[in-house]
C-alpha positions in Angstrom: -48.7 9.6 -23.9 -46.3 10.0 -21.0 -43.7 7.6 -22.5 -43.8 8.8 -25.7 -42.9 12.2 -24.6 -39.9 10.8 -22.5 -38.6 9.3 -26.0 -39.1 13.0 -27.8 -37.4 14.5 -25.2 -34.7 12.3 -25.2 -34.3 12.1 -28.8 -34.8 16.4 -29.0 -31.7 16.5 -26.1 -29.8 14.1 -28.4 -30.3 16.1 -31.4 -29.3 19.3 -29.6 -26.1 17.9 -28.1 -25.1 16.5 -31.9 -25.7 20.3 -33.4 -23.5 21.9 -30.5 -20.5 19.9 -31.8 -20.7 20.1 -36.0 -18.3 22.0 -37.4 -19.3 25.6 -39.0 -18.5 25.8 -42.5 -17.8 29.2 -42.1 -16.0 31.9 -39.6 -18.4 32.2 -36.7 -16.2 34.8 -34.9 -19.6 37.6 -33.9 -18.4 40.3 -31.5 -21.1 40.6 -28.6 -21.5 44.7 -28.2 -20.7 44.1 -24.3 -17.8 46.5 -24.2 -17.5 50.0 -24.0 -18.1 51.5 -27.1 -15.0 52.3 -29.3 -13.4 49.1 -27.7 -15.2 46.4 -29.0 -13.6 43.8 -30.8 -13.9 44.0 -34.7 -13.9 41.5 -37.0 -13.3 41.3 -40.7 -12.9 38.2 -43.5 -14.1 35.0 -44.0 -13.0 32.0 -43.7 -10.1 33.8 -42.3 -11.2 36.2 -39.3 -8.8 39.2 -38.6 -9.9 40.2 -35.1 -8.6 43.9 -34.7 -10.0 46.5 -31.7 -10.6 45.3 -28.0 -10.2 46.8 -24.8 -6.8 47.4 -23.9 -5.6 47.6 -19.9 -2.2 47.9 -19.6 -0.9 44.7 -20.7 -4.0 43.1 -20.8 -6.2 43.1 -24.2 -10.1 42.0 -23.6 -12.4 40.6 -26.6 -16.1 39.7 -26.1 -18.1 37.3 -28.6 -21.3 36.0 -28.8 -20.1 33.5 -31.3 -16.3 32.1 -31.7 -16.1 29.2 -33.8 -13.2 28.6 -37.1 -14.4 26.1 -39.9 -11.7 23.7 -41.3 -9.1 25.3 -43.0 -10.2 28.5 -41.7 -8.2 31.1 -39.0 -8.9 33.3 -36.3 -6.0 35.9 -35.9 -5.8 38.1 -33.0 -4.2 41.1 -34.2 -2.5 42.5 -31.3 0.3 44.7 -30.5 3.1 43.3 -29.8 3.4 44.5 -25.9 0.5 43.1 -25.4 1.1 40.3 -22.9 -2.4 38.4 -22.1 -5.7 38.2 -24.3 -8.9 37.5 -22.7 -11.6 36.3 -24.9 -15.0 35.4 -23.7 -18.3 34.0 -25.7 -21.3 35.3 -23.8 -24.3 33.6 -25.8 -25.3 29.9 -25.8 -23.4 28.6 -28.0 -20.2 26.0 -28.2 -16.8 27.0 -29.7 -15.8 24.8 -32.8 -12.0 25.2 -33.6 -11.1 23.0 -36.8 -8.6 26.0 -38.0 -6.1 27.9 -36.7 -5.8 30.4 -33.7 -3.1 33.1 -34.2 -2.1 35.8 -32.4 1.0 38.4 -32.6 4.4 38.3 -30.4 4.3 36.8 -27.3 0.9 37.4 -26.0 -0.6 34.5 -23.6 -4.3 33.5 -24.9 -7.4 32.6 -22.9 -10.8 31.3 -24.8 -13.5 31.1 -22.1 -16.7 29.8 -23.1 -19.2 28.0 -20.4 -21.1 25.9 -22.9 -18.1 23.8 -24.2 -15.1 23.8 -27.0 -14.4 21.4 -29.5 -11.1 21.2 -31.0 -11.3 19.3 -34.5 -8.6 17.4 -35.7 -7.4 20.3 -37.9 -7.1 22.7 -35.0 -4.1 24.6 -34.6 -2.3 27.0 -32.7 0.0 29.8 -33.9 0.7 32.1 -30.8 4.3 33.1 -29.2 2.8 32.5 -25.7 0.8 30.5 -23.3 -3.0 28.9 -24.3 -5.7 28.6 -22.1 -9.1 26.9 -23.1 -11.8 26.8 -20.4 -15.3 26.3 -19.9 -15.3 28.1 -16.7 -17.9 31.0 -15.8 -15.0 33.3 -15.2 -11.5 34.5 -14.9 -10.8 36.0 -11.6 -7.8 38.4 -11.3 -5.7 39.9 -8.4 -7.8 43.0 -7.7 -11.4 40.9 -6.8 -12.0 42.2 -10.4 -14.1 38.7 -12.4 -14.4 38.8 -16.1 -17.3 37.0 -16.8 -18.7 35.3 -20.0 -22.5 34.5 -17.9 -22.9 37.8 -16.3 -21.3 40.1 -18.4 -21.1 43.5 -17.4 -22.8 46.3 -19.6 -19.8 49.2 -18.7 -17.1 46.5 -17.2 -14.6 47.6 -15.2 -11.4 45.8 -17.0 -8.4 46.0 -14.7 -4.4 45.6 -15.4 -4.4 43.3 -13.2 -3.0 39.4 -13.3 -5.1 36.7 -13.5 -5.4 34.4 -10.3 -8.5 31.8 -10.7 -10.8 29.9 -13.2 -14.4 30.5 -11.9 -16.3 27.6 -12.4 -20.2 27.1 -12.6 -21.8 23.8 -11.7 -21.3 20.9 -13.7 -19.5 22.8 -16.6 -19.4 22.1 -20.2 -17.0 19.8 -21.4 -13.8 20.0 -23.9 -13.1 17.7 -26.5 -9.9 17.5 -28.8 -9.7 14.7 -31.7 -7.5 13.9 -33.9 -5.7 11.1 -35.6 -3.2 9.6 -33.2 0.2 10.1 -32.5 3.3 9.3 -35.3 5.2 7.1 -32.5 6.9 3.9 -32.8 9.1 2.0 -30.2 8.6 -1.7 -30.4 10.7 -2.6 -26.9 11.4 -1.2 -24.0 15.4 -1.7 -24.2 14.8 1.1 -27.3 13.7 4.8 -27.2 10.4 5.6 -28.8 10.8 7.3 -32.1 8.8 10.5 -33.4 7.7 10.4 -36.9 7.0 13.1 -39.2 5.3 16.1 -36.8 1.7 14.7 -35.4 -0.8 17.3 -36.1 -2.6 18.8 -32.7 -2.2 21.7 -30.5 0.9 22.8 -29.7 2.3 25.6 -28.2 5.9 27.8 -28.5 8.8 26.5 -26.5 8.7 26.8 -22.6 4.9 28.0 -22.7 1.7 26.4 -21.1 -1.2 24.5 -22.7 -3.8 24.2 -20.8 -7.2 22.9 -20.9 -9.6 23.5 -17.9 -13.3 22.5 -18.1 -15.8 20.0 -16.8 -15.4 16.4 -18.4 -12.3 16.2 -21.2 -12.3 13.9 -24.0 -9.2 13.5 -25.7 -9.9 11.2 -28.7 -6.9 10.9 -30.9 -5.8 14.5 -30.1 -2.1 15.3 -29.8 -1.2 18.0 -27.2 2.4 19.3 -27.3 4.2 21.8 -24.9 8.3 21.3 -25.7 10.2 22.5 -22.5 6.9 23.9 -21.2 3.9 22.9 -19.3 0.8 21.2 -20.0 -2.4 21.0 -17.7 -5.4 18.9 -18.0 -8.3 19.7 -15.4 -11.5 18.2 -14.9 -13.9 19.8 -12.1 -17.4 20.3 -10.7 -17.3 23.4 -9.6 -15.2 25.9 -7.6 -12.1 28.0 -8.5 -8.6 26.7 -10.3 -5.7 28.6 -9.1 -4.0 30.1 -11.5 -0.3 30.6 -10.1 3.0 31.4 -12.0 3.6 30.0 -15.7 0.1 29.2 -15.3 0.6 26.2 -12.8 -2.5 25.3 -11.7 -3.7 24.5 -8.1 -7.1 22.4 -7.1 -6.8 23.0 -3.4 -10.2 24.5 -3.4 -12.0 22.1 -5.4 -13.9 19.4 -3.6 -15.2 17.8 -7.1 -13.8 16.7 -9.9 -15.0 15.2 -13.4 -13.6 12.5 -15.8 -10.5 13.1 -18.5 -10.4 10.1 -21.0 -7.7 9.8 -23.4 -8.6 7.4 -26.0 -7.4 6.4 -30.0 -3.6 6.9 -29.5 -3.9 10.6 -27.9 -0.6 12.0 -27.0 0.3 14.4 -24.0 4.0 15.4 -24.7 6.2 17.6 -22.8 9.3 16.9 -23.7 12.6 18.2 -22.8 12.6 18.7 -19.2 9.0 20.0 -19.5 5.6 19.2 -16.7 2.5 17.4 -17.1 -0.3 17.8 -14.6 -3.8 15.9 -14.9 -6.3 16.6 -12.0 -9.7 14.7 -12.1 -12.1 12.5 -10.8 -11.6 9.4 -13.0 -8.3 9.6 -15.4 -8.3 7.0 -17.9 -5.6 6.4 -20.6 -6.6 3.7 -23.2 -5.7 2.5 -27.0 -1.7 3.1 -26.5 -2.7 7.0 -25.6 0.5 8.3 -24.0 1.7 11.2 -21.2 5.4 11.5 -22.5 8.3 13.2 -21.1 11.2 12.1 -23.5 14.3 14.3 -22.8 17.1 14.7 -25.1 20.9 15.6 -24.9 21.5 17.7 -21.4 17.8 18.0 -20.6 17.0 17.3 -17.2 14.1 16.7 -14.9 10.6 17.4 -15.5 7.5 15.3 -13.9 4.5 13.8 -14.7 1.8 14.1 -12.3 -1.7 12.4 -12.4 -4.1 12.8 -9.4 -7.3 11.7 -9.3 -10.2 11.6 -6.7 -11.1 8.3 -7.7 -9.7 6.4 -10.5 -6.5 6.2 -12.5 -6.8 3.6 -15.3 -4.2 3.2 -17.6 -4.9 0.4 -20.7 -3.8 -1.4 -23.6 -0.6 -0.2 -26.6 -1.0 0.9 -29.9 -3.0 -1.5 -32.4 0.4 -2.5 -33.6 1.6 -3.2 -30.6 4.8 -0.8 -31.0 3.9 1.8 -28.3 3.0 1.0 -24.5 0.2 3.3 -23.1 0.1 4.7 -19.8 2.7 7.4 -18.2 6.5 7.0 -19.7 10.1 9.3 -18.9 12.9 8.9 -21.0 16.3 10.3 -20.9 18.1 9.8 -24.0 21.4 11.5 -23.3 23.6 12.6 -20.0 20.4 14.2 -18.4 18.3 12.7 -15.9 14.5 11.7 -16.7 11.4 13.4 -15.3 9.6 11.8 -12.2 6.2 10.2 -12.7 3.7 10.5 -9.4 0.5 9.3 -9.0 -2.0 10.2 -6.5 -5.4 8.6 -6.4 -7.7 5.8 -4.5 -7.5 3.3 -6.9 -4.6 2.8 -9.6 -5.0 0.0 -12.5 -2.2 -0.6 -14.9 -3.2 -3.3 -17.3 -3.7 -5.0 -20.5 0.4 -4.0 -21.4 0.2 -0.3 -19.8 2.7 1.4 -18.2 3.8 3.7 -15.7 7.7 3.6 -16.5 10.5 5.7 -16.2 13.7 4.9 -18.5 17.4 5.9 -19.3 19.0 5.1 -22.4 22.2 7.2 -21.6 24.2 8.1 -18.8 21.8 10.2 -17.1 19.4 8.6 -14.5 15.6 8.1 -14.6 13.4 9.8 -13.0 11.5 8.8 -9.6 8.2 7.1 -9.6 6.1 7.3 -6.4 2.2 5.7 -6.2 -0.4 6.6 -3.5 -3.6 4.9 -3.9 -5.0 5.2 -0.6 -7.6 1.8 -1.6 -6.2 -0.3 -4.0 -3.1 -0.9 -6.5 -3.7 -3.4 -9.4 -1.0 -4.5 -12.2 -2.4 -7.1 -14.7 -1.7 -8.9 -17.6 -0.1 -8.7 -20.9 -0.8 -6.4 -24.0 -3.1 -8.2 -26.5 -1.0 -7.4 -29.2 2.2 -8.9 -27.4 3.9 -10.6 -24.9 5.0 -7.3 -23.1 3.1 -7.6 -19.1 1.7 -4.4 -17.8 4.8 -2.6 -15.9 5.3 0.3 -13.2 9.1 0.1 -13.4 11.9 2.1 -13.6 14.4 0.9 -16.2 18.3 1.8 -17.3 19.5 0.5 -20.4 22.8 1.7 -21.0 25.4 2.4 -17.8 23.3 5.3 -16.0 21.3 4.1 -12.6 17.6 4.0 -12.3 15.3 6.0 -9.9 13.4 4.4 -6.7 10.1 3.2 -6.5 7.5 4.1 -3.8 4.3 2.6 -3.5 1.8 3.3 -0.8 -1.9 1.6 -0.8 -4.0 -0.6 1.1 -4.0 -3.3 -1.1 -1.4 -4.1 -4.1 -2.2 -7.0 -6.8 -0.1 -8.0 -9.1 -1.1 -10.7 -11.3 -1.7 -12.2 -14.9 2.2 -11.4 -15.6 2.5 -7.9 -14.4 5.6 -6.3 -12.9 7.0 -4.1 -10.9 10.6 -3.1 -10.4 13.6 -1.3 -11.2 16.4 -3.2 -13.7 19.7 -1.9 -15.0 20.9 -3.7 -18.0 24.2 -1.8 -17.9 26.6 -1.3 -15.1 24.3 1.4 -13.0 22.9 0.4 -10.0 18.9 -0.1 -10.3 16.8 2.1 -7.8 15.3 1.0 -4.5 12.1 -0.3 -4.4 9.7 0.3 -1.6 6.3 -0.9 -0.9 3.7 -0.3 1.9 0.3 -1.7 2.2 -1.6 -1.7 5.6 -3.6 -4.6 4.1 -2.4 -7.1 1.6 -0.2 -7.9 -1.2 -1.2 -10.6 -3.8 1.6 -11.8 -6.6 -0.1 -14.5 -8.6 0.1 -16.0 -11.7 2.1 -15.9 -15.2 0.9 -15.1 -18.9 2.5 -17.1 -21.7 6.5 -16.7 -20.6 5.8 -14.0 -18.2 5.8 -14.8 -14.1 3.9 -11.8 -12.0 6.6 -10.1 -9.9 7.9 -7.6 -7.8 11.6 -6.8 -8.4 14.9 -5.1 -8.5 17.6 -6.8 -10.8 20.9 -6.0 -12.6 22.9 -7.4 -15.3 26.3 -5.9 -14.5 25.5 -3.2 -12.0 24.2 -4.0 -8.6 20.6 -4.5 -7.9 18.9 -1.9 -5.5 17.0 -2.5 -2.1 13.6 -4.4 -2.1 11.5 -3.3 1.0 8.1 -4.7 1.8 5.6 -4.2 4.6 2.1 -5.5 4.8 -0.2 -7.2 6.8 -0.4 -10.5 4.7 1.8 -11.6 1.6 0.3 -14.3 -0.8 2.4 -15.4 -3.7 1.0 -17.9 -5.8 0.9 -19.9 -9.1 4.6 -18.9 -10.3 4.7 -15.5 -8.8 7.8 -14.0 -7.8 9.7 -11.5 -5.2 13.1 -11.1 -5.7 16.3 -9.2 -5.9 18.1 -10.6 -8.4 21.6 -10.7 -10.9 21.8 -12.5 -14.0 25.3 -11.5 -14.9 28.2 -10.1 -12.8 26.7 -7.7 -10.8 25.6 -8.1 -7.7 21.9 -9.2 -6.6 20.5 -6.3 -3.7 18.8 -6.9 -0.2 15.3 -8.2 0.3 13.6 -7.4 3.5 9.8 -8.1 4.3 7.8 -7.4 7.2 4.5 -9.1 6.9 2.9 -8.7 10.5 0.3 -11.6 10.2 1.3 -14.2 7.5 3.3 -14.9 4.3 1.6 -17.8 1.9 3.9 -19.2 -0.9 2.7 -21.7 -3.0 4.8 -22.8 -5.7 2.1 -24.2 -8.4 3.6 -22.9 -11.3 2.8 -24.0 -14.7 4.3 -25.8 -17.5 5.9 -23.0 -18.6 7.0 -21.0 -15.7 9.2 -22.0 -12.6 7.2 -22.4 -9.0 6.8 -19.0 -7.1 9.6 -17.8 -5.0 10.8 -15.1 -3.1 14.2 -14.6 -2.8 17.9 -12.9 -3.4 19.6 -14.8 -5.6 21.8 -15.3 -8.9 19.6 -16.0 -12.3 20.5 -18.3 -14.7 18.2 -18.5 -17.7 16.2 -21.8 -18.8 14.1 -22.6 -21.7 11.3 -22.1 -19.7 12.1 -19.2 -18.7 14.3 -18.0 -21.8 15.9 -14.4 -21.9 15.1 -11.0 -23.7 17.9 -11.1 -26.1 18.3 -7.3 -25.5 20.0 -8.2 -22.2 22.9 -9.6 -23.3 23.3 -11.4 -20.5 25.8 -14.3 -20.0 24.6 -18.0 -19.7 25.3 -18.4 -16.4 25.4 -15.2 -13.5 28.7 -14.8 -11.8 27.8 -11.9 -9.5 27.1 -12.2 -5.8 23.3 -12.9 -4.3 21.9 -10.9 -2.1 20.6 -11.1 1.6 16.9 -11.6 2.5 15.2 -10.9 6.2 11.8 -12.0 6.5 9.7 -11.5 9.7 6.3 -12.6 10.0 3.8 -14.4 11.9 2.9 -17.4 9.9 5.1 -18.4 7.1 3.4 -21.1 5.1 4.9 -22.6 1.5 3.8 -25.4 -0.3 4.2 -27.1 -3.5 7.7 -26.7 -4.5 7.7 -22.9 -3.2 11.0 -21.5 -2.3 12.5 -18.7 -0.2 15.9 -18.5 -1.6 19.3 -16.8 -1.4 21.2 -19.0 -4.1 23.1 -18.6 -6.8 22.6 -20.3 -10.4 26.0 -19.3 -11.7 29.7 -19.1 -10.2 29.1 -16.7 -7.4 28.6 -17.4 -3.9 24.8 -17.6 -2.2 23.7 -14.8 0.6 22.4 -14.8 4.0 18.5 -15.8 4.4 17.1 -14.6 7.9 13.4 -15.5 8.8 11.7 -14.6 12.1 8.0 -16.2 12.7 6.1 -17.6 15.1 5.6 -20.6 13.2 6.7 -22.4 9.4 5.3 -24.6 7.6 6.8 -26.4 4.6 5.1 -28.9 2.4 5.3 -31.0 -0.6 8.9 -30.1 -1.6 8.8 -26.5 -0.3 12.2 -25.4 0.5 14.1 -22.6 2.3 17.7 -22.6 0.2 20.9 -20.8 0.0 22.3 -23.2 -2.1 25.0 -22.9 -5.3 25.7 -24.1 -8.4 29.3 -24.1 -8.1 30.2 -21.3 -5.5 30.1 -20.9 -1.5 27.0 -21.8 0.2 24.8 -19.3 2.1 24.0 -19.2 5.3 20.3 -19.7 6.9 19.1 -18.7 10.2 15.5 -19.3 11.5 14.0 -17.8 14.8 11.0 -20.0 15.2 8.9 -19.1 18.4 6.6 -22.3 18.1 7.2 -24.9 15.4 9.2 -25.6 12.4 7.2 -28.2 10.5 8.4 -30.1 7.4 6.5 -32.2 5.3 6.9 -34.4 2.2 10.4 -34.0 0.9 10.6 -30.5 1.9 13.7 -29.0 3.5 16.2 -26.5 4.7 19.3 -26.4 2.9 22.8 -24.9 2.5 24.1 -27.1 -0.1 27.2 -26.4 -2.6 27.8 -27.8 -5.8 31.0 -27.7 -7.6 34.4 -26.5 -5.2 32.2 -24.4 -2.8 31.9 -25.0 0.9 28.3 -26.1 2.7 26.7 -22.9 4.3 25.5 -23.0 7.8 21.9 -23.4 9.4 21.2 -22.2 12.9 17.7 -22.8 13.8 16.2 -21.6 17.1 12.5 -23.2 17.4 10.2 -24.3 20.0 9.7 -27.6 18.0 11.2 -28.8 15.0 8.5 -31.7 13.5 9.0 -33.9 10.7 7.7 -37.6 9.3 10.8 -39.7 9.3 9.4 -41.7 6.0 8.9 -38.4 4.2 12.4 -37.4 3.2 12.5 -33.7 4.5 15.7 -32.8 5.2 18.0 -30.2 6.7 21.1 -30.1 4.7 24.5 -28.0 4.9 26.1 -30.4 2.5 28.7 -29.9 0.3 29.5 -32.0 -3.3 33.2 -31.4 -3.5 34.2 -29.6 -1.1 33.7 -29.2 3.0 30.3 -29.5 4.6 29.0 -26.6 6.4 27.6 -26.2 10.2 24.1 -26.9 11.6 23.3 -26.1 14.8 19.7 -26.4 16.5 18.2 -25.2 19.5 15.0 -26.3 20.3 12.7 -27.9 23.4 12.1 -31.1 21.1 12.6 -32.3 17.6 10.7 -35.2 16.2 10.8 -37.3 13.3 14.1 -36.1 12.1 17.7 -36.9 13.3 21.0 -36.6 12.7 22.6 -38.9 9.7 26.0 -38.8 8.5 24.8 -39.2 5.1 21.7 -38.6 3.0 18.8 -41.0 3.4 15.4 -42.0 2.3 14.1 -40.8 5.8 14.1 -37.5 7.2 17.8 -36.2 7.9 19.9 -33.6 9.4 23.5 -33.6 7.1 26.6 -31.5 6.7 28.5 -34.1 4.7 31.8 -33.6 2.7 33.1 -34.7 -0.4 35.1 -37.0 1.8 34.8 -38.5 5.6 37.6 -35.6 6.7 35.6 -33.1 5.1 32.2 -33.6 6.8 30.7 -30.7 8.8 29.3 -30.3 12.1 25.7 -30.9 13.3 25.1 -29.5 17.2 21.5 -30.4 18.4 20.5 -28.6 21.6 17.5 -29.9 23.5 16.2 -28.1 26.4 14.2 -30.8 28.1 11.9 -29.8 31.0 13.3 -30.9 34.4 10.2 -31.7 36.5 12.6 -31.3 39.8 13.8 -28.0 39.0 12.9 -25.1 41.4 12.0 -27.3 43.8 13.3 -27.1 47.7 14.0 -29.9 49.9 10.8 -30.8 52.5 11.3 -31.7 56.0 10.6 -35.4 56.7 9.4 -35.5 60.4 5.8 -35.2 60.8 4.6 -32.1 62.8 2.0 -32.1 66.2 -0.7 -29.8 64.1 -1.9 -28.9 67.6 1.3 -26.8 67.8 0.6 -24.8 65.1 -2.7 -23.1 66.7 -2.6 -21.2 69.8 -4.9 -22.3 72.4 -7.7 -20.4 73.7 -8.6 -22.0 76.9 -10.3 -25.2 75.7 -12.9 -26.4 78.2 -12.5 -30.4 77.3 -9.5 -31.7 75.6 -11.7 -34.5 74.7 -13.6 -33.0 72.1 -12.7 -31.3 69.0 -13.8 -28.2 66.9 -13.0 -27.9 63.1 -13.2 -25.0 60.4 -12.3 -25.4 57.0 -11.0 -22.3 55.0 -9.9 -21.6 51.8 -6.0 -21.2 52.4 -3.3 -20.9 54.9 -3.2 -21.3 58.8 -6.2 -20.0 60.7 -6.1 -16.8 62.8 -5.5 -17.1 66.1 -8.7 -18.3 68.3 -8.4 -15.0 70.7 -8.1 -12.5 67.8 -11.7 -10.9 66.7 -12.5 -10.8 63.2 -11.5 -7.5 61.3 -14.2 -5.4 59.9 -12.0 -3.9 57.5 -10.0 -7.2 56.1 -8.7 -7.7 52.7 -10.2 -10.8 51.2 -8.7 -12.1 48.0 -10.6 -14.4 46.4 -13.0 -14.6 43.4 -16.2 -14.5 45.4 -17.6 -11.4 46.9 -17.7 -11.0 50.8 -21.3 -11.3 50.7 -24.1 -10.0 53.7 -27.1 -11.0 55.1 -30.1 -9.3 53.4 -33.0 -10.9 54.8 -35.0 -7.5 55.5 -34.3 -5.2 52.2 -31.3 -5.0 49.9 -28.1 -4.1 52.1 -29.8 -3.9 55.3 -29.2 -6.6 58.1 -30.7 -8.1 60.6 -29.4 -5.4 63.0 -30.1 -2.5 60.4 -26.2 -2.5 59.1 -25.4 -2.3 55.4 -22.5 -3.2 53.3 -20.8 -0.9 50.7 -18.1 -1.7 48.3 -15.9 1.0 47.8 -14.9 -0.7 44.2 -16.1 -3.2 41.8 -14.2 -6.2 41.9 -13.1 -8.0 38.8 -11.6 -11.8 39.0 -8.3 -11.9 40.7 -8.9 -8.3 42.5 -8.3 -7.7 46.3 -11.8 -6.8 47.5 -12.2 -4.2 50.3 -15.2 -3.5 52.2 -16.6 -1.0 54.5 -19.8 -1.4 56.8 -21.6 2.3 57.7 -23.8 1.9 60.8 -27.2 3.2 59.8 -28.5 3.5 63.4 -26.3 4.6 65.6 -28.8 3.9 68.8 -28.5 0.1 68.0 -27.2 -1.8 70.9 -23.5 -2.7 71.4 -23.1 -6.9 71.2 -19.7 -7.7 72.3 -17.9 -11.0 70.7 -17.3 -13.2 73.1 -14.8 -16.2 72.9 -16.4 -19.6 72.6 -15.3 -22.2 75.2 -17.1 -25.0 74.3 -20.4 -26.2 72.4 -23.7 -28.1 73.4 -26.6 -29.7 71.6 -30.1 -28.1 71.8 -33.5 -29.8 71.9 -33.6 -29.0 67.6 -30.7 -31.4 67.4 -28.6 -28.3 66.6 -24.5 -27.6 67.9 -24.2 -24.4 69.2 -21.3 -22.9 70.4 -21.6 -21.2 74.5 -19.1 -19.1 76.1 -19.0 -20.8 79.4 -20.2 -23.8 80.9 -22.4 -22.8 83.5 -24.9 -20.6 81.5 -26.6 -22.1 78.5 -29.1 -19.4 77.9 -27.0 -17.4 75.5 -29.3 -18.7 72.7 -31.0 -15.5 71.5 -27.9 -13.5 71.6 -26.0 -15.9 69.6 -28.8 -16.3 67.2 -28.7 -12.4 66.6 -24.7 -12.4 66.3 -24.9 -15.5 64.2 -27.5 -14.1 61.7 -25.3 -10.8 61.4 -21.8 -12.9 60.7 -24.1 -14.7 57.9 -21.2 -17.1 58.4 -21.4 -21.3 58.2 -19.6 -23.2 60.4 -19.1 -26.9 60.4 -19.0 -28.4 64.3 -18.3 -31.6 65.5 -18.2 -33.5 68.8 -17.8 -36.2 70.9 -21.4 -37.0 72.7 
């Protein structure tokens, strides 16, 4: 019975929810009678409803309805005076507003639609108003003079206001807003061409420069198209609290603690092109099926911004079904003006299945900046199912312009399965800088078809930007790459990596991709890595490689991995500087600054502990063509190789002079200088001829065990002269106490009761009667707690001031008593001091060893 009741209740709720979203067959614009008599809304016509009357207060016009819905093909026409600035309309019953026709108003009035029960915009919904449009499921609109225009608590005789709205007061778990549509009419095809806008898509659109705002509980935009040319689009999903309303209806969420969900699907489009602003605020924000937030600046239009803030998650996923448009966040500059900036603030940020968060320039204007702050994690994953384009966070300039910078801050960053992060200029412009800060780890792993996962700053004919990475751990595996690169006559930028704990690079590329690498180099396309025809890059680069600086605790490279400032074209290699506690190269891994035909680069390694070379690995600055070999300087605690594994340190030149190799180390094992390469592990600086040999200098700081020693005297010292004599009674006998260090004190000196004792054991006192009290009623109290190695200082305090004073008398001889014990005595005539001696002995609690001749 209970189970049946639950099932019936669930079915009832589902049916009611479905009925709430049913499109009306006739206009349902019905006044509610809550406004003052003579100022109530007056509605005429069906399905095109004309709305007259209302309560006018200054530039504000108030309407109140029990129902407000528009059927397909119908209209609701607010016949307001043209000097009205704001129209405030509310729905006070429990009915949902279903809009599938036209909302129209005169002049440039801004229109507010307030319905706490929910609002549905169908695929035929349109706006024909001169001002801004705000649709909200808030309970009330708050004004600057504290007045609230409430839909849940309408006053019988409302005190209306001439003031301006300052906030939307949301109830607890506000109702949703849904926008339906058939999706956008856009095409692109390649990231190297701008988006083409086809026949105007249907949807909600405000006049140029105005604001379109949807603020409610969950927002669900299913193929809907929202447009505000040169204007502002605000999407907000909140659970409760007040959403602030600022100038030009810029909304603020500083007072909101809990946010809802915003979903864009089925090629939904939010478009504020030509310097507009898009702000999206929620708990979870997702864009799927090629859905897009877009600002495309034409001609001389500049600036604008796309800002997405989510307390939990921003998830960008996929492309359009035909793969012609890449979903996500996109800023485009087509003329001389700059592009819009992209900003994402969230806990987790995911870009996957070919989606993008990117800024492009197809003219002479600079792209926008990209800033991401994902406190927990950021992931760029995979490629589109309908194309080979990998998921992308990038700033790309196709023509002669520069790109903006990319700044990413997170705890963990993963770029996997063909995803990419970076800046690129195809023309003569400069690519922007890429700065990545993570508190924990970065992973760049894997390939997908021909696309390697990568983080890069590159150029064809311009100057590549700087790539800077700060992290705790860095892993580059299975074909992933991190680089600044030139593929033409431009210059590669600088690479700076600071991985406090470790860097792990595992080559292990696939048969379709090169091994993993990190560097700043000149790149040449190959059969395994063909270029996109749109790049128009030369067969071989002529530009200059960049410089790379790497600092880490432990650098481990395996399976063909490369740290590289080489140049595969005609230009010179760069400077590679690595500072690490240890460096391990295994199975054909290499640290290289080599060239195909230009001048070899320079390598500087500072290794605190060990540089280990295994299995055909090496450090090389080899020059091909007519270039001279580069220079290698290694400062390492130790350099270790296996003699027969052909692991080398080389500064050779094929057709010119060899370079210079300088090594400073405390030990070098398994590798040595040879004038020519051999199958063994070599250090070489060969040239084209014997007269063009380079130099190899190995400086070994060998340990000298005699260093720091002083000459000791050879004569034997009479030990009796080292101790002051204290009136010995019999020189034929001896008395020996062996201490822990130094010479014993003078015999005539008494024990200092306030002496410092530098030792690892506490000075103890006899505890024969009770803890802390000696046989003579004296207690030992330490002034401090001593750790191993500290000095110990103790102070003895008398607990009974009337105890007899027992003087310490110097012993002059010893004697054997009846028990066989040997005791010290103070004079030779009196041997009756046993009792006094025992008391003093107990107080001192000091063990002695006495030997004597009998």
